[in-house]
C-alpha positions in Angstrom: 118.0 163.1 157.1 117.4 165.4 154.2 114.9 168.2 155.0 111.8 168.6 152.8 112.5 171.0 150.0 116.3 170.7 150.3 118.3 169.6 147.3 120.7 166.7 147.7 124.1 167.1 146.1 124.5 165.4 142.8 127.5 163.1 142.6 130.1 163.9 140.0 129.7 161.7 136.9 132.1 158.9 136.7 134.2 158.6 133.6 133.9 155.4 131.7 136.8 153.0 131.2 137.0 154.1 127.6 137.1 157.8 128.5 139.8 157.1 131.1 141.8 155.1 128.6 141.6 157.9 126.0 142.4 160.5 128.6 145.5 158.5 129.6 146.7 158.3 126.0 146.2 162.0 125.4 148.0 162.9 128.6 150.8 160.4 128.0 151.4 161.9 124.5 151.7 165.4 126.0 154.1 164.2 128.7 156.3 162.0 126.5 156.6 164.8 123.8 157.4 167.4 126.5 159.7 165.5 128.7 161.0 162.5 126.7 160.6 158.9 127.5 163.3 158.7 130.2 162.1 161.7 132.1 158.4 161.0 131.9 156.9 159.1 134.8 153.6 157.4 135.5 153.0 159.9 138.3 153.3 162.9 135.9 151.0 161.2 133.3 148.5 160.3 136.0 148.4 163.9 137.2 148.0 165.2 133.6 145.2 162.7 132.9 143.6 163.2 136.3 143.5 159.5 137.1 145.3 157.4 139.6 148.6 155.6 139.0 146.8 152.3 139.4 144.4 153.2 136.6 147.3 153.5 134.2 148.9 150.3 135.4 145.5 148.5 135.1 145.1 149.7 131.5 148.7 149.6 130.2 150.9 147.7 132.6 154.0 149.8 132.6 155.6 152.9 131.0 157.1 151.1 128.0 153.8 149.5 127.0 152.1 152.9 127.5 154.6 154.6 125.2 154.1 151.9 122.5 150.3 152.4 122.8 150.8 156.2 122.4 152.9 155.7 119.3 150.3 153.3 117.8 147.5 155.7 118.6 149.2 158.7 117.1 150.2 156.6 114.0 146.6 155.5 113.5 145.3 159.0 113.7 148.0 160.3 111.3 147.1 157.5 108.9 143.4 158.4 109.0 144.3 161.9 107.6 146.5 160.3 104.9 143.9 157.9 103.7 141.2 160.6 103.7 143.5 162.8 101.6 144.3 159.9 99.3 140.7 159.7 98.3 141.2 163.0 96.4 144.2 161.7 94.4 144.0 162.6 90.7 143.4 159.2 89.2 142.3 160.5 85.8 144.0 163.9 85.5 143.4 166.3 82.6 146.3 168.5 83.8 148.7 166.3 85.7 150.9 169.1 87.1 148.0 171.3 88.3 146.2 168.4 89.9 149.3 166.9 91.5 150.0 170.4 93.0 146.5 170.5 94.6 147.0 167.0 95.9 150.4 167.9 97.3 148.9 170.9 99.1 146.3 168.7 100.7 148.9 166.1 101.6 151.1 168.7 103.3 148.2 170.5 105.1 146.3 167.4 106.3 149.1 164.9 106.9 152.7 166.2 107.1 151.8 169.3 109.0 149.1 168.0 111.3 149.6 167.7 115.1 150.1 163.9 115.2 152.6 163.7 112.4 154.6 166.6 113.9 154.6 165.0 117.4 155.6 161.6 116.0 158.5 163.1 114.2 159.7 164.9 117.3 159.4 161.7 119.4 161.3 159.7 116.8 164.1 162.3 116.6 164.3 162.5 120.4 164.0 158.8 121.3 164.3 156.7 118.2 168.0 156.0 118.5 167.9 155.2 122.2 164.6 153.2 122.1 164.1 151.9 118.6 162.0 148.9 119.8 159.4 151.3 121.2 158.6 152.5 117.6 157.7 149.2 116.2 154.0 150.2 115.6 155.2 153.3 113.7 157.5 151.2 111.5 154.8 148.6 110.9 151.8 150.9 110.4 153.3 154.3 109.6 155.0 155.8 106.5 155.5 152.5 104.7 151.7 152.1 104.3 151.3 155.7 103.1 154.2 155.2 100.6 152.6 152.0 99.3 149.2 153.7 98.9 150.7 156.6 96.9 152.9 154.2 95.0 149.9 152.2 93.8 148.3 155.4 92.4 151.5 156.4 90.7 151.7 153.0 89.1 148.2 153.5 87.7 149.2 156.9 86.3 152.2 155.3 84.7 150.1 152.6 83.0 147.7 155.3 81.8 150.7 157.3 80.3 150.5 160.3 82.6 153.8 159.4 84.3 157.0 157.5 83.5 157.7 155.6 86.7 160.0 152.6 86.8 159.8 152.1 90.6 156.6 153.5 92.1 157.8 152.9 95.6 160.8 155.1 95.2 158.7 157.7 93.4 156.2 157.8 96.3 159.0 158.3 98.9 160.6 161.0 96.8 157.3 162.8 96.2 156.7 163.1 99.9 160.3 164.1 100.6 160.1 166.9 98.0 156.9 168.3 99.5 158.4 168.2 102.9 161.7 169.7 101.9 160.7 173.4 102.3 158.4 172.9 105.2 160.2 170.5 107.5 162.5 172.9 109.6 159.8 175.4 110.3 157.2 172.8 111.3 159.6 171.1 113.6 160.3 174.4 115.3 156.6 175.0 115.9 155.8 177.3 113.0 152.5 176.9 111.2 153.0 177.2 107.4 150.7 179.6 105.7 148.5 178.6 102.7 151.0 180.4 100.5 153.9 178.4 102.0 152.1 175.1 101.4 151.3 176.0 97.8 154.8 177.2 97.1 156.3 174.0 98.5 153.8 171.8 96.6 154.4 173.6 93.3 158.2 173.3 93.6 157.9 169.6 94.6 155.7 168.7 91.7 157.8 170.6 89.2 160.9 168.7 90.3 159.0 165.4 90.5 157.7 165.8 86.9 161.1 166.6 85.6 162.1 163.1 86.7 158.9 161.2 86.2 156.7 163.1 83.8 155.8 161.4 80.5 158.4 163.4 78.6 161.1 161.8 80.9 160.9 158.6 78.8 162.5 160.5 75.8 165.2 162.4 77.9 
């Protein structure tokens, strides 16, 4: 019996099912990126997420399904950054080179160099050849959607006379590859590019891109 004036202990708040699910996804991403798919275990992920093994099995079934869920979640988060950045694409440029450079800086900073995109690339490099089927969500919802969205905008610039693009899909892939060319190695090794690095990479990429696809390219 509690004495008058004493304070009963307050029970620790219980995490909701959604909170546990998100905690498991976050923990699984950490463990899979750190240890790889083969070495990761449900026990390690449960410890990282501070949940029971049974909680993970209840939400995801097994390690393969959890890995697929992690890839899908990371892809969706990465896509959110891409689509937010696409909203600032220069649809009606007055200076196509300067405005594409600014867009390329934003694309590199917000998308190519963000945590989820970097983690996904590391996972794909480490596990893609051995477990290609586990990356189905990334193949379905990842870069191809981003390329298609950028390609559609390049097509509009072509019709408006700002670019000379025969195949917008190829141009979109090359645009992203050019931006990434000077940043990729450092980012994969854990370096964070400075604003000057981002701007230099963007400027070089756009200069090369416009040599191939600028309006003057039609007469070359």
